[in-house]
C-alpha positions as a Markdown table, in Angstrom:
| # | Residue | x | y | z |
|---|---|---|---|---|
| 1 | Unk | -49.7 | 27.5 | 68.7 |
| 2 | Unk | -50.7 | 26.1 | 72.2 |
| 3 | Unk | -50.4 | 22.6 | 70.9 |
| 4 | Unk | -46.9 | 23.4 | 69.5 |
| 5 | Unk | -45.9 | 24.8 | 72.9 |
| 6 | Unk | -47.1 | 21.7 | 74.7 |
| 7 | Unk | -45.2 | 19.4 | 72.4 |
| 8 | Unk | -42.1 | 21.5 | 72.9 |
| 9 | Unk | -42.4 | 21.2 | 76.7 |
| 10 | Unk | -43.0 | 17.5 | 76.5 |
| 11 | Unk | -39.9 | 17.1 | 74.3 |
| 12 | Unk | -37.8 | 18.9 | 76.9 |
| 13 | Unk | -39.2 | 16.6 | 79.7 |
| 14 | Unk | -38.3 | 13.5 | 77.8 |
| 15 | Unk | -34.8 | 14.5 | 76.9 |
| 16 | Unk | -34.0 | 15.6 | 80.5 |
| 17 | Unk | -34.7 | 12.0 | 81.7 |
| 18 | Unk | -31.4 | 10.7 | 80.3 |
| 19 | Unk | -28.7 | 8.6 | 81.7 |
| 20 | Unk | -25.8 | 9.8 | 83.9 |
| 21 | Unk | -23.5 | 12.6 | 82.5 |
| 22 | Unk | -21.6 | 11.5 | 79.4 |
| 23 | Unk | -18.1 | 12.9 | 78.9 |
| 24 | Unk | -17.9 | 11.7 | 75.3 |
| 25 | Unk | -17.7 | 14.0 | 72.3 |
| 26 | Unk | -20.5 | 14.2 | 69.7 |
| 27 | Unk | -20.4 | 15.8 | 66.2 |
| 28 | Unk | -24.1 | 16.1 | 65.3 |
| 29 | Unk | -27.0 | 17.7 | 67.0 |
| 30 | Unk | -30.8 | 18.5 | 66.8 |
| 31 | Unk | -32.2 | 21.6 | 68.4 |
| 32 | Unk | -35.9 | 22.2 | 69.0 |
| 33 | Unk | -36.6 | 25.9 | 69.7 |
| 34 | Unk | -39.5 | 27.9 | 70.9 |
| 35 | Unk | -39.5 | 31.7 | 70.0 |
| 36 | Unk | -41.7 | 34.5 | 71.4 |
| 37 | Unk | -41.7 | 38.2 | 70.6 |
| 38 | Unk | -43.0 | 41.2 | 68.8 |
| 39 | Unk | -43.2 | 42.0 | 65.1 |
| 40 | Unk | -43.0 | 45.8 | 64.3 |
| 41 | Unk | -46.0 | 46.9 | 62.2 |
| 42 | Unk | -44.5 | 47.6 | 58.7 |
| 43 | Unk | -47.1 | 50.2 | 57.6 |
| 44 | Unk | -49.9 | 52.4 | 58.9 |
| 45 | Unk | -53.3 | 50.7 | 59.4 |
| 46 | Unk | -51.6 | 47.3 | 59.5 |
| 47 | Unk | -53.9 | 44.5 | 60.7 |
| 48 | Unk | -53.9 | 44.1 | 64.5 |
| 49 | Unk | -51.4 | 41.5 | 65.5 |
| 50 | Unk | -50.6 | 39.7 | 68.8 |
| 51 | Unk | -47.3 | 38.4 | 70.0 |
| 52 | Unk | -45.4 | 36.3 | 67.5 |
| 53 | Unk | -44.8 | 32.6 | 68.4 |
| 54 | Unk | -42.6 | 30.2 | 66.5 |
| 55 | Unk | -41.3 | 26.6 | 66.6 |
| 56 | Unk | -38.1 | 25.6 | 64.9 |
| 57 | Unk | -36.0 | 22.5 | 64.6 |
| 58 | Unk | -32.4 | 22.8 | 63.6 |
| 59 | Unk | -30.2 | 20.0 | 62.3 |
| 60 | Unk | -26.5 | 20.6 | 62.4 |
| 61 | Unk | -22.9 | 19.7 | 62.8 |
| 62 | Unk | -20.3 | 20.6 | 65.4 |
| 63 | Unk | -17.0 | 21.2 | 63.6 |
| 64 | Unk | -14.7 | 20.4 | 66.5 |
| 65 | Unk | -14.0 | 17.2 | 64.6 |
| 66 | Unk | -13.4 | 18.9 | 61.2 |
| 67 | Unk | -9.8 | 18.9 | 60.2 |
| 68 | Unk | -10.2 | 21.6 | 57.5 |
| 69 | Unk | -8.4 | 24.9 | 58.1 |
| 70 | Unk | -11.5 | 27.1 | 57.9 |
| 71 | Unk | -13.0 | 25.2 | 60.9 |
| 72 | Unk | -9.9 | 25.9 | 63.0 |
| 73 | Unk | -9.7 | 29.5 | 62.0 |
| 74 | Unk | -13.3 | 30.1 | 63.1 |
| 75 | Unk | -12.7 | 28.3 | 66.3 |
| 76 | Unk | -14.7 | 25.2 | 65.2 |
| 77 | Unk | -18.2 | 26.7 | 64.7 |
| 78 | Unk | -21.5 | 24.9 | 64.3 |
| 79 | Unk | -23.3 | 24.9 | 61.0 |
| 80 | Unk | -26.7 | 23.5 | 59.9 |
| 81 | Unk | -30.2 | 24.2 | 58.7 |
| 82 | Unk | -33.3 | 25.4 | 60.5 |
| 83 | Unk | -36.8 | 24.6 | 59.6 |
| 84 | Unk | -39.8 | 26.2 | 61.3 |
| 85 | Unk | -43.1 | 27.9 | 61.4 |
| 86 | Unk | -43.9 | 31.4 | 62.8 |
| 87 | Unk | -47.3 | 32.7 | 63.7 |
| 88 | Unk | -47.6 | 36.5 | 63.6 |
| 89 | Unk | -50.7 | 36.7 | 65.7 |
| 90 | Unk | -53.3 | 37.3 | 63.0 |
| 91 | Unk | -54.2 | 34.1 | 61.1 |
| 92 | Unk | -56.7 | 35.8 | 58.7 |
| 93 | Unk | -54.7 | 38.7 | 57.3 |
| 94 | Unk | -51.0 | 38.0 | 58.2 |
| 95 | Unk | -50.9 | 34.3 | 58.5 |
| 96 | Unk | -47.8 | 32.1 | 59.2 |
| 97 | Unk | -44.4 | 31.9 | 57.7 |
| 98 | Unk | -42.6 | 28.6 | 57.0 |
| 99 | Unk | -38.9 | 29.2 | 56.9 |
| 100 | Unk | -35.8 | 27.3 | 55.7 |
| 101 | Unk | -32.5 | 28.8 | 56.8 |
| 102 | Unk | -28.9 | 27.5 | 56.6 |
| 103 | Unk | -26.9 | 29.0 | 59.5 |
| 104 | Unk | -23.5 | 29.3 | 61.2 |
| 105 | Unk | -23.0 | 29.7 | 64.9 |
| 106 | Unk | -19.7 | 30.8 | 66.3 |
| 107 | Unk | -18.2 | 31.4 | 69.8 |
| 108 | Unk | -18.6 | 35.0 | 70.7 |
| 109 | Unk | -16.1 | 36.7 | 73.1 |
| 110 | Unk | -14.7 | 33.2 | 73.7 |
| 111 | Unk | -11.9 | 34.4 | 76.0 |
| 112 | Unk | -14.4 | 36.2 | 78.4 |
| 113 | Unk | -17.8 | 34.6 | 77.9 |
| 114 | Unk | -17.3 | 31.0 | 76.6 |
| 115 | Unk | -21.0 | 30.1 | 76.7 |
| 116 | Unk | -22.2 | 33.0 | 74.5 |
| 117 | Unk | -22.8 | 32.2 | 70.8 |
| 118 | Unk | -23.5 | 34.3 | 67.7 |
| 119 | Unk | -25.9 | 32.8 | 65.3 |
| 120 | Unk | -26.5 | 34.1 | 61.7 |
| 121 | Unk | -28.9 | 32.5 | 59.2 |
| 122 | Unk | -30.1 | 33.3 | 55.7 |
| 123 | Unk | -32.6 | 31.5 | 53.6 |
| 124 | Unk | -36.2 | 31.7 | 52.4 |
| 125 | Unk | -39.7 | 31.9 | 53.9 |
| 126 | Unk | -43.2 | 31.0 | 52.5 |
| 127 | Unk | -46.1 | 33.1 | 53.7 |
| 128 | Unk | -49.6 | 31.8 | 53.9 |
| 129 | Unk | -51.1 | 35.3 | 53.6 |
| 130 | Unk | -50.0 | 38.3 | 51.6 |
| 131 | Unk | -51.0 | 41.8 | 50.3 |
| 132 | Unk | -54.0 | 41.9 | 48.0 |
| 133 | Unk | -55.4 | 45.3 | 46.8 |
| 134 | Unk | -59.0 | 44.0 | 47.3 |
| 135 | Unk | -59.0 | 41.4 | 50.0 |
| 136 | Unk | -56.0 | 42.3 | 52.1 |
| 137 | Unk | -55.0 | 45.9 | 51.4 |
| 138 | Unk | -53.7 | 46.8 | 54.9 |
| 139 | Unk | -50.9 | 44.1 | 54.9 |
| 140 | Unk | -48.2 | 45.8 | 53.0 |
| 141 | Unk | -45.4 | 43.8 | 54.6 |
| 142 | Unk | -45.5 | 40.8 | 52.2 |
| 143 | Unk | -46.6 | 40.8 | 48.5 |
| 144 | Unk | -45.1 | 37.5 | 47.3 |
| 145 | Unk | -45.5 | 33.9 | 48.5 |
| 146 | Unk | -41.7 | 33.5 | 48.9 |
| 147 | Unk | -39.4 | 36.0 | 50.6 |
| 148 | Unk | -35.8 | 36.2 | 51.8 |
| 149 | Unk | -35.4 | 35.3 | 55.5 |
| 150 | Unk | -32.6 | 36.5 | 57.8 |
| 151 | Unk | -31.9 | 35.7 | 61.4 |
| 152 | Unk | -29.3 | 37.2 | 63.8 |
| 153 | Unk | -29.3 | 35.9 | 67.3 |
| 154 | Unk | -27.3 | 35.5 | 70.5 |
| 155 | Unk | -27.5 | 32.3 | 72.5 |
| 156 | Unk | -26.3 | 31.7 | 76.0 |
| 157 | Unk | -25.8 | 28.1 | 77.1 |
| 158 | Unk | -27.2 | 27.9 | 80.6 |
| 159 | Unk | -26.6 | 24.2 | 81.5 |
| 160 | Unk | -25.0 | 21.2 | 80.0 |
| 161 | Unk | -26.2 | 17.8 | 81.2 |
| 162 | Unk | -25.5 | 14.5 | 79.6 |
| 163 | Unk | -25.9 | 15.1 | 75.9 |
| 164 | Unk | -28.2 | 18.0 | 76.4 |
| 165 | Unk | -27.4 | 21.8 | 76.4 |
| 166 | Unk | -30.1 | 24.2 | 77.6 |
| 167 | Unk | -30.0 | 27.6 | 75.9 |
| 168 | Unk | -31.7 | 31.0 | 76.0 |
| 169 | Unk | -31.6 | 33.3 | 73.0 |
| 170 | Unk | -32.5 | 36.8 | 71.9 |
| 171 | Unk | -32.3 | 38.5 | 68.5 |
| 172 | Unk | -33.7 | 39.8 | 65.3 |
| 173 | Unk | -35.5 | 38.3 | 62.3 |
| 174 | Unk | -36.3 | 39.9 | 58.9 |
| 175 | Unk | -38.3 | 38.8 | 55.9 |
| 176 | Unk | -38.8 | 40.7 | 52.6 |
| 177 | Unk | -39.0 | 39.8 | 49.0 |
| 178 | Unk | -35.9 | 41.6 | 47.7 |
| 179 | Unk | -37.8 | 44.2 | 45.7 |
| 180 | Unk | -39.3 | 41.7 | 43.3 |
| 181 | Unk | -42.8 | 43.0 | 43.8 |
| 182 | Unk | -44.3 | 46.1 | 45.6 |
| 183 | Unk | -45.2 | 47.0 | 48.2 |
| 184 | Unk | -42.2 | 45.5 | 50.0 |
| 185 | Unk | -42.2 | 46.9 | 53.5 |
| 186 | Unk | -41.0 | 43.5 | 55.0 |
| 187 | Unk | -41.3 | 42.2 | 58.5 |
| 188 | Unk | -38.9 | 43.0 | 61.4 |
| 189 | Unk | -39.3 | 40.9 | 64.5 |
| 190 | Unk | -37.5 | 41.0 | 67.9 |
| 191 | Unk | -37.7 | 37.7 | 69.7 |
| 192 | Unk | -36.5 | 35.7 | 72.7 |
| 193 | Unk | -36.2 | 31.9 | 72.6 |
| 194 | Unk | -35.7 | 28.8 | 74.7 |
| 195 | Unk | -34.1 | 25.7 | 73.2 |
| 196 | Unk | -32.4 | 22.4 | 73.9 |
| 197 | Unk | -29.5 | 21.0 | 72.0 |
| 198 | Unk | -29.5 | 17.2 | 71.7 |
| 199 | Unk | -26.1 | 15.7 | 70.7 |
| 200 | Unk | -25.5 | 12.4 | 68.9 |
| 201 | Unk | -23.0 | 10.6 | 66.7 |
| 202 | Unk | -20.1 | 9.9 | 69.1 |
| 203 | Unk | -16.6 | 10.9 | 67.9 |
| 204 | Unk | -13.0 | 10.8 | 69.1 |
| 205 | Unk | -10.9 | 13.6 | 70.5 |
| 206 | Unk | -12.1 | 17.1 | 69.8 |
| 207 | Unk | -9.7 | 19.3 | 67.7 |
| 208 | Unk | -10.1 | 21.9 | 70.4 |
| 209 | Unk | -7.7 | 19.9 | 72.5 |
| 210 | Unk | -5.0 | 19.6 | 69.7 |
| 211 | Unk | -3.8 | 23.1 | 69.5 |
| 212 | Unk | -3.0 | 24.9 | 66.2 |
| 213 | Unk | -1.6 | 22.6 | 63.4 |
| 214 | Unk | -1.8 | 25.4 | 60.7 |
| 215 | Unk | 0.7 | 28.0 | 59.6 |
| 216 | Unk | -0.3 | 31.4 | 58.3 |
| 217 | Unk | -0.7 | 31.6 | 54.6 |
| 218 | Unk | -2.3 | 33.7 | 51.9 |
| 219 | Unk | -2.7 | 33.8 | 48.1 |
| 220 | Unk | -4.2 | 36.1 | 45.4 |
| 221 | Unk | -7.2 | 35.6 | 43.3 |
| 222 | Unk | -9.0 | 37.0 | 40.2 |
| 223 | Unk | -12.7 | 36.4 | 39.8 |
| 224 | Unk | -15.4 | 37.1 | 37.1 |
| 225 | Unk | -19.1 | 36.7 | 37.6 |
| 226 | Unk | -22.3 | 37.3 | 35.5 |
| 227 | Unk | -25.7 | 37.5 | 37.0 |
| 228 | Unk | -29.4 | 38.0 | 36.2 |
| 229 | Unk | -31.7 | 39.6 | 38.7 |
| 230 | Unk | -35.4 | 40.4 | 39.1 |
| 231 | Unk | -36.8 | 43.7 | 40.2 |
| 232 | Unk | -40.1 | 45.6 | 40.4 |
| 233 | Unk | -39.9 | 49.2 | 39.5 |
| 234 | Unk | -42.8 | 51.2 | 41.0 |
| 235 | Unk | -46.4 | 50.6 | 42.0 |
| 236 | Unk | -47.6 | 51.5 | 38.5 |
| 237 | Unk | -44.9 | 49.3 | 37.0 |
| 238 | Unk | -45.2 | 46.3 | 39.3 |
| 239 | Unk | -44.2 | 43.4 | 37.0 |
| 240 | Unk | -40.9 | 41.7 | 37.4 |
| 241 | Unk | -38.1 | 42.6 | 34.9 |
| 242 | Unk | -34.5 | 41.7 | 34.6 |
| 243 | Unk | -31.3 | 43.3 | 35.8 |
| 244 | Unk | -28.2 | 42.0 | 33.9 |
| 245 | Unk | -24.8 | 42.4 | 35.5 |
| 246 | Unk | -21.2 | 41.5 | 35.1 |
| 247 | Unk | -18.3 | 42.1 | 37.6 |
| 248 | Unk | -14.6 | 41.5 | 37.8 |
| 249 | Unk | -12.7 | 41.5 | 41.1 |
| 250 | Unk | -9.3 | 40.6 | 42.7 |
| 251 | Unk | -7.7 | 40.4 | 46.1 |
| 252 | Unk | -6.3 | 38.1 | 48.7 |
| 253 | Unk | -7.4 | 34.9 | 50.5 |
| 254 | Unk | -6.1 | 34.6 | 54.1 |
| 255 | Unk | -5.7 | 31.1 | 55.6 |
| 256 | Unk | -8.2 | 29.6 | 53.2 |
| 257 | Unk | -10.9 | 31.3 | 55.2 |
| 258 | Unk | -11.2 | 35.0 | 54.5 |
| 259 | Unk | -11.4 | 36.5 | 51.0 |
| 260 | Unk | -10.9 | 40.2 | 50.9 |
| 261 | Unk | -10.8 | 42.2 | 47.7 |
| 262 | Unk | -12.5 | 44.7 | 45.4 |
| 263 | Unk | -13.6 | 45.2 | 41.8 |
| 264 | Unk | -15.8 | 46.8 | 39.2 |
| 265 | Unk | -19.4 | 46.0 | 38.2 |
| 266 | Unk | -21.6 | 47.0 | 35.3 |
| 267 | Unk | -25.5 | 46.6 | 35.3 |
| 268 | Unk | -28.3 | 47.2 | 32.9 |
| 269 | Unk | -31.9 | 47.6 | 34.3 |
| 270 | Unk | -34.6 | 46.5 | 31.9 |
| 271 | Unk | -37.3 | 48.5 | 33.8 |
| 272 | Unk | -35.3 | 51.7 | 33.3 |
| 273 | Unk | -34.7 | 50.9 | 29.6 |
| 274 | Unk | -38.3 | 50.2 | 28.9 |
| 275 | Unk | -39.5 | 53.3 | 30.8 |
| 276 | Unk | -37.3 | 55.4 | 28.5 |
| 277 | Unk | -38.0 | 53.7 | 25.2 |
| 278 | Unk | -41.7 | 53.6 | 25.9 |
| 279 | Unk | -41.7 | 57.3 | 26.2 |
| 280 | Unk | -43.3 | 57.3 | 29.7 |
| 281 | Unk | -44.4 | 60.5 | 31.4 |
| 282 | Unk | -41.1 | 61.8 | 32.9 |
| 283 | Unk | -39.0 | 61.3 | 29.8 |
| 284 | Unk | -41.5 | 62.9 | 27.3 |
| 285 | Unk | -40.3 | 65.9 | 25.3 |
| 286 | Unk | -39.9 | 68.9 | 27.5 |
| 287 | Unk | -40.1 | 66.9 | 30.7 |
| 288 | Unk | -37.5 | 66.4 | 33.4 |
| 289 | Unk | -35.6 | 63.5 | 32.0 |
| 290 | Unk | -36.2 | 63.8 | 28.2 |
| 291 | Unk | -32.4 | 63.7 | 27.6 |
| 292 | Unk | -32.3 | 60.0 | 28.6 |
| 293 | Unk | -33.9 | 59.2 | 25.3 |
| 294 | Unk | -30.7 | 60.2 | 23.5 |
| 295 | Unk | -29.1 | 56.9 | 24.6 |
| 296 | Unk | -31.6 | 54.7 | 26.5 |
| 297 | Unk | -29.1 | 51.9 | 27.1 |
| 298 | Unk | -26.5 | 54.2 | 28.5 |
| 299 | Unk | -29.1 | 55.9 | 30.7 |
| 300 | Unk | -30.4 | 52.6 | 32.0 |
| 301 | Unk | -26.9 | 51.4 | 33.0 |
| 302 | Unk | -25.0 | 51.4 | 36.2 |
| 303 | Unk | -21.2 | 51.4 | 36.6 |
| 304 | Unk | -19.6 | 51.0 | 40.1 |
| 305 | Unk | -16.7 | 49.8 | 42.2 |
| 306 | Unk | -17.0 | 47.6 | 45.3 |
| 307 | Unk | -15.1 | 46.2 | 48.2 |
| 308 | Unk | -15.7 | 42.6 | 49.3 |
| 309 | Unk | -15.3 | 40.3 | 52.3 |
| 310 | Unk | -16.3 | 36.7 | 52.1 |
| 311 | Unk | -16.1 | 34.0 | 54.7 |
| 312 | Unk | -15.1 | 30.7 | 53.1 |
| 313 | Unk | -16.6 | 27.5 | 54.6 |
| 314 | Unk | -15.1 | 25.1 | 52.1 |
| 315 | Unk | -18.0 | 24.7 | 49.6 |
| 316 | Unk | -20.0 | 27.7 | 50.9 |
| 317 | Unk | -19.1 | 31.3 | 51.0 |
| 318 | Unk | -20.9 | 34.1 | 53.0 |
| 319 | Unk | -20.4 | 37.1 | 50.8 |
| 320 | Unk | -20.8 | 40.8 | 51.9 |
| 321 | Unk | -20.0 | 43.7 | 49.5 |
| 322 | Unk | -20.2 | 47.5 | 49.8 |
| 323 | Unk | -20.0 | 49.6 | 46.7 |
| 324 | Unk | -20.1 | 53.0 | 45.1 |
| 325 | Unk | -22.1 | 53.8 | 42.0 |
| 326 | Unk | -20.0 | 55.9 | 39.7 |
| 327 | Unk | -22.8 | 56.3 | 37.3 |
| 328 | Unk | -26.5 | 55.5 | 37.7 |
| 329 | Unk | -28.6 | 58.2 | 36.0 |
| 330 | Unk | -32.0 | 56.5 | 35.7 |
| 331 | Unk | -32.1 | 56.0 | 39.5 |
| 332 | Unk | -33.4 | 59.6 | 39.5 |
| 333 | Unk | -36.6 | 58.4 | 37.8 |
| 334 | Unk | -36.8 | 55.5 | 40.4 |
| 335 | Unk | -36.6 | 58.0 | 43.3 |
| 336 | Unk | -39.2 | 60.4 | 41.8 |
| 337 | Unk | -41.8 | 57.6 | 41.4 |
| 338 | Unk | -41.2 | 55.8 | 44.7 |
| 339 | Unk | -40.4 | 58.4 | 47.3 |
| 340 | Unk | -43.2 | 60.9 | 46.8 |
| 341 | Unk | -46.0 | 61.7 | 49.2 |
| 342 | Unk | -48.6 | 59.4 | 47.5 |
| 343 | Unk | -48.8 | 56.4 | 45.1 |
| 344 | Unk | -47.8 | 57.7 | 41.7 |
| 345 | Unk | -49.9 | 56.6 | 38.7 |
| 346 | Unk | -48.4 | 55.6 | 35.4 |
| 347 | Unk | -49.5 | 58.8 | 33.6 |
| 348 | Unk | -48.4 | 62.0 | 35.3 |
| 349 | Unk | -49.7 | 65.2 | 33.7 |
| 350 | Unk | -47.3 | 68.1 | 33.5 |
| 351 | Unk | -49.6 | 70.2 | 35.6 |
| 352 | Unk | -50.3 | 67.8 | 38.4 |
| 353 | Unk | -50.8 | 68.0 | 42.2 |
| 354 | Unk | -48.8 | 64.8 | 42.6 |
| 355 | Unk | -45.7 | 65.4 | 44.8 |
| 356 | Unk | -42.8 | 63.3 | 43.5 |
| 357 | Unk | -39.7 | 62.4 | 45.5 |
| 358 | Unk | -37.4 | 65.2 | 46.4 |
| 359 | Unk | -33.6 | 65.1 | 45.6 |
| 360 | Unk | -32.4 | 65.4 | 49.1 |
| 361 | Unk | -29.4 | 64.0 | 51.0 |
| 362 | Unk | -31.0 | 60.6 | 51.4 |
| 363 | Unk | -31.4 | 60.4 | 47.6 |
| 364 | Unk | -27.7 | 61.1 | 47.1 |
| 365 | Unk | -26.7 | 58.4 | 49.6 |
| 366 | Unk | -29.0 | 55.8 | 48.1 |
| 367 | Unk | -28.0 | 56.7 | 44.5 |
| 368 | Unk | -24.3 | 56.3 | 45.2 |
| 369 | Unk | -23.9 | 53.7 | 47.9 |
| 370 | Unk | -24.7 | 50.1 | 47.0 |
| 371 | Unk | -24.6 | 46.8 | 49.0 |
| 372 | Unk | -24.7 | 43.1 | 48.2 |
| 373 | Unk | -25.3 | 40.2 | 50.6 |
| 374 | Unk | -25.7 | 36.5 | 49.8 |
| 375 | Unk | -24.3 | 33.0 | 49.6 |
| 376 | Unk | -21.9 | 31.4 | 47.1 |
| 377 | Unk | -21.6 | 27.7 | 46.4 |
| 378 | Unk | -18.1 | 26.6 | 45.2 |
| 379 | Unk | -18.0 | 23.4 | 43.0 |
| 380 | Unk | -14.6 | 22.6 | 44.4 |
| 381 | Unk | -14.0 | 23.0 | 48.1 |
| 382 | Unk | -11.9 | 26.0 | 48.9 |
| 383 | Unk | -10.0 | 24.1 | 51.6 |
| 384 | Unk | -8.1 | 22.4 | 48.9 |
| 385 | Unk | -7.0 | 25.8 | 47.4 |
| 386 | Unk | -7.8 | 24.9 | 43.8 |
| 387 | Unk | -6.2 | 27.1 | 41.1 |
| 388 | Unk | -9.5 | 27.0 | 39.1 |
| 389 | Unk | -12.9 | 27.1 | 40.6 |
| 390 | Unk | -16.5 | 27.8 | 39.7 |
| 391 | Unk | -19.4 | 29.0 | 41.8 |
| 392 | Unk | -23.0 | 29.9 | 41.8 |
| 393 | Unk | -24.5 | 32.5 | 44.0 |
| 394 | Unk | -27.8 | 34.0 | 45.3 |
| 395 | Unk | -27.7 | 37.6 | 46.5 |
| 396 | Unk | -29.9 | 40.5 | 47.5 |
| 397 | Unk | -28.6 | 43.9 | 46.1 |
| 398 | Unk | -29.5 | 47.1 | 47.8 |
| 399 | Unk | -29.3 | 50.9 | 47.7 |
| 400 | Unk | -27.8 | 51.9 | 51.1 |
| 401 | Unk | -29.3 | 48.7 | 52.5 |
| 402 | Unk | -32.8 | 49.1 | 50.9 |
| 403 | Unk | -33.5 | 46.2 | 48.5 |
| 404 | Unk | -32.9 | 46.9 | 44.9 |
| 405 | Unk | -33.1 | 43.5 | 43.2 |
| 406 | Unk | -32.7 | 39.8 | 43.8 |
| 407 | Unk | -29.9 | 38.1 | 41.8 |
| 408 | Unk | -28.7 | 34.7 | 40.7 |
| 409 | Unk | -25.1 | 34.5 | 39.4 |
| 410 | Unk | -22.4 | 32.2 | 38.1 |
| 411 | Unk | -18.7 | 32.9 | 38.3 |
| 412 | Unk | -15.1 | 31.7 | 37.9 |
| 413 | Unk | -12.1 | 32.2 | 40.3 |
| 414 | Unk | -8.5 | 31.9 | 39.4 |
| 415 | Unk | -6.0 | 31.6 | 42.3 |
| 416 | Unk | -2.3 | 32.6 | 42.2 |
| 417 | Unk | 0.6 | 32.1 | 44.6 |
| 418 | Unk | -0.9 | 29.2 | 46.5 |
| 419 | Unk | 1.4 | 27.8 | 49.2 |
| 420 | Unk | 2.4 | 24.2 | 48.9 |
C-alpha cells in the first residue's frame, strides 16, 4: 500500500500544477481517493489486523446540465461508479477486497453548509481470502469470493482551484454475502479519506442558474414482480437453495422522482421445505415442529405486507422497503438452529446438551419485521413517464436488517393518471 500512497500523492502534485482558475462549467469528473481507517473484528479470535488502507478511482457525471426532472428535484446530484482496492491489514488471512460500486452524491444541508455532500454507494466486492474450516478458520467475516458492498460517506469540499476540488471524507463501509453461505459475519469499517475531483468536458450554462422550470405533478402506479433468491440455511445445511417470491404493489409517483407505495408479498423457502419433507431432527414425530409435516409447502411459505420508497433516477431506481410478515412459521426452525450457544449439528438427539435459540423478544422482532434494499433498472426511462414499463432488480432481503437471502427479480409497472 506504500506504493499506492506515493502514486496518489504524485497525482495530487501533478493536478495542482494547472493553469489559472477556470470559471467554465464541466459535466464529467474523475476522483482518485485514498482511504484510511479501522475494520471492526467480526468474530472472536479473528486474525490480527492493522489499519485498513484503500485506493479508489471514481468516474462520474455532474447533473447540473441534465434537463430531466429527477435531476432538478434532487438539486442536480452527481452519479458514477467507483472502482478500488482495500487492504485490511493482514494479507495472509484477510487479504484485499476489490470493489465496484455505483453511487449517487447529493448536496447535504445545502441551505446552511453548501460544501457538504452525502455519498451513498452499493455494489459488489471480490475478496482474495475467505473463511476455510481447515486453513483459515478464524476469519468468519467472509465465506464467499463475491459479496455485497455498501458505502455511506460525508464529503466536505475544502478548496476549489481551476478544475480541481480538494475533499475530505468520513464514513462507513460494509461487505457481506447476503446470507448465501455461512458464516456471514461481514466486515464493518469506519474510514476517513482524502480525494481530489478533476473536472473535464466543458459545458454551457449550469441548470443551477436557470431556476425551477417544473410544475408539481403526481400519478398512480400498479406493479407486479417475481423473483428468485439464494440462501444458506444453517451451518449444517450450508448449501445454497432457492427462495421463490411474488409481490404486487401500488402507490403514487411524485414529480417523476419519488415512488411511494405498499403491497403484498408471498415467498416459499426451499431450505425450509426440504428440512420438513426430509424429516430432519426438529420435525420428527413427537418433536417440537412435527405439525409442519401436515402441509410442508404451507409451513415453508411466508406472507407479508410492505411499504416502499424508491428514488427514481430515470433508468435506475434506489429501492428501500420495510415489511411485516403476517405468516412465517418455519422461521422458528431457522432461529432454533442459528441462534443457539454453539454450532448445531444436523442430527439433534431428543436428549441433548445442545442449547438451541430461545424464543425471546429479538426472535419476535426478526420473525415479523422484514426489510429489502436494492437497485432496479427500468428498460424505459422513468423521466418520460411511460404507461407501461419493465424492470429487473437486485436486492438483499433481511429479517430486521439481518441478511435473509439475495434476490434477482423481474417486474412490470402500469402507470395511471399521468399529467400531459
